N, CA and C of each residue as an Amber inpcrd file, in Angstrom:
protein
   456
 -60.6130000   3.2230000-106.3910000 -61.9310000   2.6190000-106.4790000
 -62.7920000   2.9700000-105.2840000 -62.1900000   3.1150000-104.1530000
 -62.8050000   3.3120000-102.8580000 -63.6570000   4.6900000-103.0070000
 -63.0840000   5.7910000-103.4750000 -63.8300000   7.0200000-103.4500000
 -64.8010000   6.8860000-104.5530000 -64.5780000   6.3080000-105.6600000
 -65.6200000   6.0250000-106.7010000 -66.8170000   5.2100000-106.1280000
 -66.6310000   4.3280000-105.2730000 -67.6020000   3.4400000-104.6200000
 -68.4170000   4.4420000-103.6810000 -67.6700000   5.4870000-103.0210000
 -68.4960000   6.2350000-102.0580000 -69.4070000   7.0700000-102.9530000
 -68.9190000   7.7050000-104.0900000 -69.6490000   8.4340000-104.9260000
 -70.8970000   7.7140000-105.5200000 -70.5450000   6.4760000-105.9790000
 -71.7410000   5.7240000-106.6620000 -72.8360000   5.3800000-105.6570000
 -72.3280000   5.1640000-104.3970000 -73.2590000   4.6790000-103.5310000
 -74.0010000   5.9650000-102.6590000 -73.6060000   7.1290000-103.1530000
 -74.1320000   8.3740000-102.5700000 -74.0240000   8.5410000-101.0970000
 -72.8530000   8.0610000-100.6670000 -72.5160000   8.0640000 -99.2550000
 -71.5090000   9.2850000 -99.0300000 -71.7460000  10.4020000 -99.5020000
 -70.9060000  11.5970000 -99.4120000 -71.8690000  12.9080000 -99.1670000
 -71.1060000  13.8480000 -98.6020000 -71.7850000  15.2670000 -98.4640000
 -70.7310000  16.2570000 -98.3510000 -71.0330000  17.4680000 -98.6720000
 -70.3250000  18.6470000 -98.4410000 -70.9850000  19.5780000 -97.7000000
 -70.4230000  20.2700000 -96.6330000 -70.9160000  21.1670000 -95.9450000
 -69.8730000  22.4830000 -95.5430000 -70.6340000  23.5570000 -95.3940000
 -69.7760000  24.8160000 -94.9990000 -69.2310000  24.6700000 -93.5830000
 -70.1700000  24.2520000 -92.6110000 -69.5220000  24.1970000 -91.3980000
 -70.5150000  23.3190000 -90.4290000 -69.9180000  23.1490000 -89.2240000
 -70.9270000  22.3530000 -88.2470000 -70.8720000  23.1900000 -86.9710000
 -72.0800000  23.0690000 -86.2400000 -72.2500000  23.8050000 -85.1030000
 -71.0380000  23.6020000 -84.0370000 -70.6840000  22.1890000 -83.9800000
 -69.6860000  21.7730000 -83.1080000 -69.3690000  20.4430000 -83.6910000
 -68.4980000  19.5950000 -82.9400000 -68.0490000  18.2720000 -83.4460000
 -69.2390000  17.3160000 -83.4730000 -70.0940000  17.4410000 -82.4710000
 -71.1800000  16.4120000 -82.4060000 -72.1520000  16.6790000 -83.6380000
 -72.2740000  17.9240000 -84.1150000 -73.0240000  18.2390000 -85.2950000
 -72.5070000  17.5810000 -86.4000000 -71.0690000  17.7270000 -86.4350000
 -70.3270000  17.2720000 -87.5770000 -70.4550000  15.7190000 -87.7940000
 -70.3770000  15.0570000 -86.4950000 -70.5070000  13.5540000 -86.6010000
 -71.9470000  13.2550000 -87.1860000 -73.0150000  13.9870000 -86.7630000
 -74.3160000  13.6940000 -87.1180000 -74.3800000  13.9900000 -88.7530000
 -73.7950000  15.0440000 -89.2120000 -73.9300000  15.4300000 -90.6810000
 -73.2200000  14.4380000 -91.3900000 -72.0850000  13.8730000 -91.0470000
 -71.2100000  13.0260000 -91.7970000 -71.8900000  11.7390000 -91.9220000
 -72.7200000  11.1800000 -90.8430000 -73.4520000   9.9960000 -90.9320000
 -74.7060000   9.9680000 -91.8430000 -75.1390000  11.2360000 -91.9110000
 -76.4750000  11.3680000 -92.5890000 -76.7060000  10.7240000 -93.9810000
 -75.7450000  10.9060000 -94.8700000 -75.9520000  10.1730000 -96.1500000
 -76.0830000   8.7370000 -95.9520000 -75.2390000   8.0930000 -95.0260000
 -75.2550000   6.6000000 -94.9030000 -76.6220000   6.2270000 -94.1170000
 -77.2150000   7.0860000 -93.3430000 -78.4040000   6.6750000 -92.7780000
 -79.5310000   6.7640000 -93.8280000 -79.4980000   7.7900000 -94.6270000
 -80.4660000   7.9080000 -95.8550000 -80.4800000   6.6610000 -96.6210000
 -79.1640000   6.1930000 -96.9880000 -78.9600000   4.9990000 -97.7390000
 -79.1620000   3.6470000 -97.0300000 -79.5150000   3.5760000 -95.8780000
 -79.6400000   2.3050000 -95.2080000 -78.3490000   1.6640000 -94.8440000
 -77.2780000   2.3760000 -94.8040000 -75.9350000   1.5960000 -94.4560000
 -75.9520000   1.5190000 -92.8670000 -76.2650000   2.5160000 -92.2360000
 -76.3430000   2.5910000 -90.8140000 -77.6760000   3.0760000 -90.2110000
 -77.9130000   2.7560000 -88.9570000 -79.0940000   3.2750000 -88.3000000
 -79.1460000   4.6210000 -87.7970000 -80.2760000   5.1630000 -87.6030000
 -80.4760000   6.5100000 -87.1370000 -79.5220000   6.8830000 -85.9660000
 -79.4380000   6.1540000 -84.9040000 -78.6430000   6.3650000 -83.7880000
 -77.0910000   6.1000000 -83.8640000 -76.6810000   5.6520000 -85.0170000
 -75.1900000   5.3910000 -85.2140000 -74.3620000   6.4930000 -84.7000000
 -74.8150000   7.7830000 -85.2250000 -73.9510000   8.9500000 -84.9210000
 -73.9400000   9.1460000 -83.5180000 -75.1800000   8.9450000 -82.7280000
 -75.1620000   9.2400000 -81.2810000 -74.2450000   8.2890000 -80.5280000
 -74.0430000   7.0730000 -81.0620000 -73.2210000   6.0400000 -80.5030000
 -71.6790000   6.4840000 -80.6320000 -71.3700000   7.0740000 -81.9300000
 -69.9970000   7.5590000 -82.1740000 -69.8030000   8.7180000 -81.1570000
 -70.6730000   9.6260000 -80.9800000 -70.6350000  10.7200000 -80.0830000
 -70.3980000  10.2470000 -78.6240000 -71.0610000   9.2300000 -78.2090000
 -70.9550000   8.7380000 -76.7950000 -69.5350000   8.1740000 -76.7790000
 -68.9650000   7.4320000 -77.8130000 -67.7130000   7.0200000 -77.6740000
 -66.5570000   8.0610000 -77.5100000 -66.7570000   9.1040000 -78.2880000
 -65.7690000  10.2180000 -78.3700000 -65.9520000  10.8670000 -76.8980000
 -67.0340000  11.1150000 -76.4350000 -67.1340000  11.6380000 -75.0610000
 -66.5090000  10.7020000 -74.0050000 -66.4640000   9.3740000 -74.2050000
 -65.8790000   8.5640000 -73.2210000 -64.4410000   8.4060000 -73.3360000
 -63.8450000   8.2740000 -74.7760000 -62.6080000   8.0530000 -74.9590000
 -61.5230000   9.2080000 -75.5640000 -62.2440000  10.4340000 -75.6450000
 -61.5940000  11.4470000 -76.3730000 -61.6870000  11.4900000 -77.8030000
 -61.1810000  12.3330000 -78.4630000 -61.2870000  12.3970000 -80.0340000
 -60.4140000  11.3970000 -80.7930000 -60.6490000  10.2080000 -80.3480000
 -59.9070000   9.1740000 -80.9900000 -60.1210000   9.0210000 -82.4920000
 -61.2160000   9.5930000 -82.9460000 -61.4080000   9.4540000 -84.4070000
 -60.7120000  10.4190000 -85.2140000 -60.0480000  11.3730000 -84.7040000
 -59.1600000  12.2560000 -85.3380000 -57.9350000  11.5670000 -85.6200000
 -57.6330000  10.8840000 -86.8000000 -56.4250000  10.0670000 -86.8930000
 -55.2090000  10.7060000 -87.4220000 -55.4600000  11.8720000 -88.1280000
 -54.3620000  12.7310000 -88.6520000 -54.7920000  14.1990000 -88.4640000
 -53.9920000  14.9920000 -88.4620000 -54.5260000  16.4960000 -88.4010000
 -55.3670000  16.7250000 -89.6730000 -56.6660000  17.0920000 -89.5100000
 -57.5120000  17.4360000 -90.5420000 -58.3080000  16.1840000 -90.9150000
 -58.1430000  15.0440000 -90.4230000 -58.8870000  13.8160000 -90.9450000
 -59.4740000  13.1020000 -89.8200000 -60.7430000  12.8780000 -89.8140000
 -61.3990000  12.0910000 -88.7340000 -62.0840000  10.9880000 -89.4690000
 -62.0780000   9.8100000 -88.7140000 -62.8790000   8.6240000 -89.1610000
 -63.7960000   8.1740000 -88.1760000 -65.1040000   8.6810000 -88.1650000
 -66.1000000   8.2750000 -87.1720000 -66.4870000   6.8430000 -87.3190000
 -66.4650000   6.2030000 -86.2530000 -66.8770000   4.6910000 -86.2700000
 -67.0720000   4.4090000 -84.8490000 -67.7580000   3.2250000 -84.6400000
 -68.0410000   2.8990000 -83.2060000 -68.0520000   1.3640000 -83.1690000
 -67.1800000   0.8260000 -82.5320000 -67.0230000  -0.6030000 -82.4040000
 -68.2980000  -1.1580000 -81.4440000 -68.7250000  -0.3310000 -80.6900000
 -69.7430000  -0.7590000 -79.5370000 -71.1670000  -0.7240000 -80.2240000
 -71.2770000  -0.3600000 -81.4930000 -72.7030000  -0.2410000 -82.0060000
 -72.9280000  -1.0620000 -83.3540000 -72.2710000  -2.1760000 -83.3540000
 -72.3950000  -3.1720000 -84.4380000 -73.9550000  -3.3220000 -84.8470000
 -74.8080000  -3.4090000 -84.0020000 -76.1860000  -3.6820000 -84.4390000
 -76.7760000  -2.4570000 -85.2610000 -76.0410000  -1.2990000 -85.3080000
 -76.5170000  -0.2490000 -86.0980000 -75.8290000  -0.1140000 -87.3870000
 -74.7980000  -0.9730000 -87.6250000 -74.1780000  -1.0860000 -88.9820000
 -74.8460000  -2.1400000 -89.6500000 -75.6260000  -1.6610000 -90.8730000
 -76.4260000  -2.6040000 -91.7040000 -75.6150000  -3.1430000 -92.8230000
 -74.5770000  -2.4560000 -93.3530000 -73.7080000  -2.7860000 -94.4570000
 -72.3270000  -2.3770000 -94.2320000 -71.4070000  -2.9510000 -94.9810000
 -69.9840000  -2.6180000 -94.7920000 -69.7920000  -1.5430000 -95.9100000
 -69.2990000  -0.3290000 -95.4980000 -69.0960000   0.8090000 -96.4380000
 -68.3560000   1.8340000 -95.6530000 -67.9560000   2.7710000 -96.5890000
 -67.2270000   4.0350000 -96.0920000 -68.0810000   5.2020000 -96.6330000
 -68.1700000   6.2770000 -95.8850000 -68.8280000   7.5160000 -96.2950000
 -67.7700000   8.6420000 -96.1890000 -68.0750000   9.6480000 -96.9390000
 -67.2160000  10.8840000 -96.9620000 -67.9900000  12.0240000 -96.7490000
 -67.3770000  12.9920000 -95.9090000 -68.0000000  14.3780000 -95.7730000
 -66.8250000  15.3830000 -95.6540000 -67.0430000  16.5030000 -96.2370000
 -66.0900000  17.6480000 -96.2240000 -66.6450000  18.8040000 -95.7400000
 -65.9370000  19.4700000 -94.6520000 -66.4120000  20.7620000 -94.2430000
 -65.4000000  21.8460000 -94.5230000 -65.8880000  22.8530000 -95.1030000
 -65.2030000  24.0570000 -95.4120000 -64.3850000  24.6790000 -94.1220000
 -65.0850000  24.8160000 -92.9450000 -64.5110000  25.2910000 -91.7590000
 -64.0900000  24.1690000 -90.7900000 -62.8900000  24.2360000 -90.3000000
 -62.4490000  23.1250000 -89.5340000 -63.4530000  22.7610000 -88.1930000
 -63.5770000  21.6220000 -88.0450000 -64.3810000  21.0840000 -86.8070000
 -63.4900000  20.8830000 -85.7020000 -63.7920000  21.4250000 -84.6130000
 -62.8610000  21.5060000 -83.4060000 -63.2000000  20.4900000 -82.4940000
 -62.3430000  19.4890000 -82.2840000 -62.6430000  18.4780000 -81.2770000
 -62.0460000  18.6560000 -79.9630000 -60.8870000  19.3900000 -79.8670000
 -60.2800000  19.6900000 -78.7210000 -59.6260000  21.1450000 -78.8680000
 -60.1530000  22.1370000 -78.0840000 -59.6900000  23.6400000 -78.2430000
 -58.2690000  23.7850000 -77.9940000 -57.6580000  22.9550000 -77.1330000
 -56.3220000  22.9930000 -76.7720000 -55.3250000  22.3350000 -77.7250000
 -55.8480000  21.5480000 -78.7610000 -54.9840000  20.8110000 -79.5090000
 -55.4970000  21.0370000 -81.0560000 -54.8810000  21.9840000 -81.7910000
 -55.2870000  22.2620000 -83.1100000 -55.1160000  21.0360000 -84.0940000
 -54.2810000  20.0390000 -83.7250000 -53.9880000  18.9050000 -84.4830000
 -55.3300000  17.9020000 -84.3690000 -56.1950000  18.2220000 -83.5840000
 -57.4010000  17.4280000 -83.4570000 -58.5380000  18.1450000 -84.2140000
 -58.2440000  19.2230000 -85.0260000 -59.2800000  19.7650000 -85.8760000
 -59.4310000  18.8870000 -87.1330000 -60.7360000  18.8930000 -87.6970000
 -60.8660000  18.0090000 -88.9410000 -61.7280000  18.6140000 -89.9680000
 -61.4290000  18.5190000 -91.2870000 -62.3930000  19.0540000 -92.2140000
 -62.8030000  17.9020000 -93.1360000 -62.0490000  16.7940000 -93.1300000
 -62.2160000  15.4790000 -94.0650000 -62.7050000  14.4300000 -93.1070000
 -63.8660000  13.8900000 -93.3970000 -64.3310000  12.8210000 -92.6770000
 -64.6770000  11.5660000 -93.3200000 -64.1210000  10.3420000 -92.9360000
 -64.5960000   9.0960000 -93.6870000 -65.2160000   8.4270000 -92.6690000
 -66.5170000   8.0620000 -92.7320000 -67.3490000   7.2790000 -91.7610000
 -67.2610000   5.9310000 -92.0920000 -67.1320000   5.0240000 -91.0800000
 -66.8950000   3.5420000 -91.3400000 -68.1000000   2.9240000 -90.7790000
 -68.5720000   1.9950000 -91.5620000 -69.5610000   0.9790000 -91.0890000
 -69.0630000  -0.4230000 -91.5090000 -69.2760000  -1.4380000 -90.5750000
 -68.7200000  -2.8010000 -90.9190000 -69.7400000  -3.7410000 -90.3430000
 -70.1580000  -4.7490000 -91.3180000 -70.7600000  -6.0750000 -91.0710000
 -69.9480000  -7.2610000 -91.4710000 -69.2210000  -6.9140000 -92.5860000
 -68.2080000  -7.9780000 -93.1390000 -66.9120000  -7.7400000 -92.6260000
 -66.2250000  -8.4380000 -91.9180000 -64.9290000  -8.2060000 -91.3470000
 -63.8780000  -8.0670000 -92.3570000 -63.7980000  -9.0590000 -93.3350000
 -62.9160000  -9.0170000 -94.3630000 -62.9800000  -7.7780000 -95.2780000
 -64.1530000  -7.4600000 -95.6870000 -64.4340000  -6.3390000 -96.6040000
 -63.9710000  -5.0550000 -95.8040000 -64.4250000  -4.9960000 -94.4770000
 -63.9860000  -3.7340000 -93.7170000 -62.4520000  -3.6980000 -93.6800000
 -61.8350000  -4.7340000 -93.4270000 -60.2980000  -4.8160000 -93.4850000
 -59.5720000  -4.2130000 -94.8920000 -60.3210000  -4.8100000 -95.7800000
 -59.9390000  -4.3520000 -97.1720000 -60.1130000  -2.8080000 -97.4310000
 -61.3330000  -2.3920000 -96.9260000 -61.6930000  -0.8680000 -97.0630000
 -60.5300000   0.0280000 -96.2710000 -60.2090000  -0.5140000 -95.0150000
 -59.3520000   0.1500000 -94.1700000 -57.9320000   0.2550000 -94.9150000
 -57.4980000  -0.7740000 -95.5280000 -56.2000000  -0.8940000 -96.1380000
 -56.2330000   0.2390000 -97.2990000 -57.2680000   0.1300000 -98.0700000
 -57.5060000   1.1950000 -99.2460000 -57.4390000   2.5990000 -98.6920000
 -58.2220000   2.8130000 -97.6730000 -58.2720000   4.1350000 -96.9270000
 -56.8860000   4.5340000 -96.5240000 -56.0940000   3.6300000 -95.7960000
 -54.7650000   3.8490000 -95.4060000 -53.8800000   4.3670000 -96.4760000
 -54.0470000   3.7130000 -97.6840000 -53.1210000   4.0350000 -98.8330000
 -53.3530000   5.4230000 -99.1690000 -54.6490000   5.7660000 -99.3260000
 -55.2360000   7.1200000 -99.7440000 -54.5410000   8.1540000 -98.7540000
 -54.7100000   7.9040000 -97.4320000 -54.2860000   8.9150000 -96.4430000
 -52.8960000   9.0720000 -96.4140000 -52.1510000   7.9830000 -96.8290000
 -50.5820000   8.2570000 -96.7340000 -50.0320000   8.9910000 -98.0060000
 -50.8360000   9.1670000 -98.9850000 -50.4710000   9.8790000-100.1960000
 -50.7270000  11.2600000 -99.9670000 -49.7110000  12.1840000 -99.6940000
 -49.7360000  13.5510000 -99.3790000 -50.4990000  14.2100000-100.5680000
 -50.2550000  13.9330000-101.7290000 -50.9000000  14.6730000-102.8290000
 -52.4320000  14.3980000-102.9540000 -52.8170000  13.1810000-102.7590000
 -54.2330000  12.7650000-102.7350000 -54.9440000  13.4000000-101.5890000
 -54.3260000  13.4130000-100.3170000 -54.8670000  13.9620000 -99.1750000
 -55.0550000  15.4790000 -99.3630000 -54.0680000  16.3520000 -99.9160000
 -54.2610000  17.6830000-100.2350000 -55.4410000  17.9010000-101.0170000
 -55.6470000  17.0650000-102.1250000 -56.8370000  17.2620000-102.9830000
 -58.0840000  16.9030000-102.1250000 -58.1130000  15.9510000-101.3180000
 -59.3470000  15.8250000-100.4260000 -59.6290000  17.0290000 -99.6060000
 -58.6900000  17.6470000 -99.1040000 -58.9050000  18.8760000 -98.2770000
 -59.4580000  19.9890000 -99.1180000 -59.2210000  20.0400000-100.5430000
 -59.7390000  21.0120000-101.3870000 -60.9420000  20.6620000-102.0980000
 -61.3090000  19.4330000-101.9870000 -62.5130000  18.9970000-102.6350000
 -63.8420000  19.6370000-102.2100000 -64.5430000  20.0570000-103.2830000
 -65.8130000  20.8220000-102.9840000 -67.1120000  20.1450000-103.7940000
 -66.8930000  19.0020000-104.4030000 -67.8650000  18.6080000-105.2600000
 -67.8530000  17.0040000-105.6500000 -68.8670000  16.4440000-106.0120000
 -68.7100000  15.1310000-106.4190000 -67.7720000  14.9210000-107.6920000
 -67.7290000  15.9520000-108.5940000 -66.8360000  15.9170000-109.6190000
 -65.3430000  15.8880000-109.0600000 -65.1800000  16.6730000-108.0290000
 -63.6780000  16.7610000-107.6140000 -63.3770000  15.2760000-106.8310000
 -64.3270000  14.6800000-106.2230000 -64.0180000  13.3880000-105.8570000
 -63.7400000  12.3080000-106.8770000 -64.4200000  12.3570000-107.9470000
 -64.1820000  11.3940000-109.1080000 -62.9070000  11.7420000-109.6880000
 -62.5980000  13.0770000-109.8530000 -61.0520000  13.3080000-110.4490000
 -60.1690000  12.7530000-109.5380000 -60.2770000  12.8780000-108.0790000
 -59.2900000  12.3460000-107.1590000 -59.1680000  10.8050000-107.3200000
 -60.4400000  10.1670000-107.4400000 -60.3530000   8.7450000-107.4930000
 -59.6110000   8.2180000-108.7470000 -59.7130000   8.9820000-109.8370000
 -58.8320000   8.5790000-111.1150000 -57.3390000   8.5570000-110.8640000
 -56.9330000   9.2460000-109.7420000 -55.5120000   9.3400000-109.4950000
 -54.8730000   8.4260000-108.6290000 -55.9430000   7.7190000-107.8590000
 -55.6580000   6.7560000-106.8100000 -55.2120000   5.4520000-107.5030000
 -53.9910000   4.9740000-107.0320000 -53.4690000   3.7040000-107.5710000
 -53.3800000   2.6550000-106.5760000 -54.4520000   1.9890000-106.3770000
 -54.4900000   0.9740000-105.4210000 -54.2900000  -0.4620000-105.9470000
């Protein structure tokens, strides 16, 4: 249901590539900005945090979860967005495990709903088959097919 919600809310995008990791963060936030989920400067806050703390948003090889605890005032709704890049986004040239092509952007105003979303997202990311399909996804239809296979 989580991925179907992302699709229904139009909080997703597919890209060929990003100029760099900062461009990738901006691009993955854009659908959520357009839909009023997060503020215009949310991506810049995430970028500031990554500069300050390192690429903490890359939680698995190939998967990044852009979020910023320091920017609650720029989160207007609790939601998750999805972005997929064909070319890997490099966060650390020395560590290929910090490359990402799948991005789940988090926004939170409701703590309980946010925790529920994180639990669902964790279940999805723990499923190797689903994760593989996310790496190969190229369209809205692909996301909806993946959602049908998720058992939460």
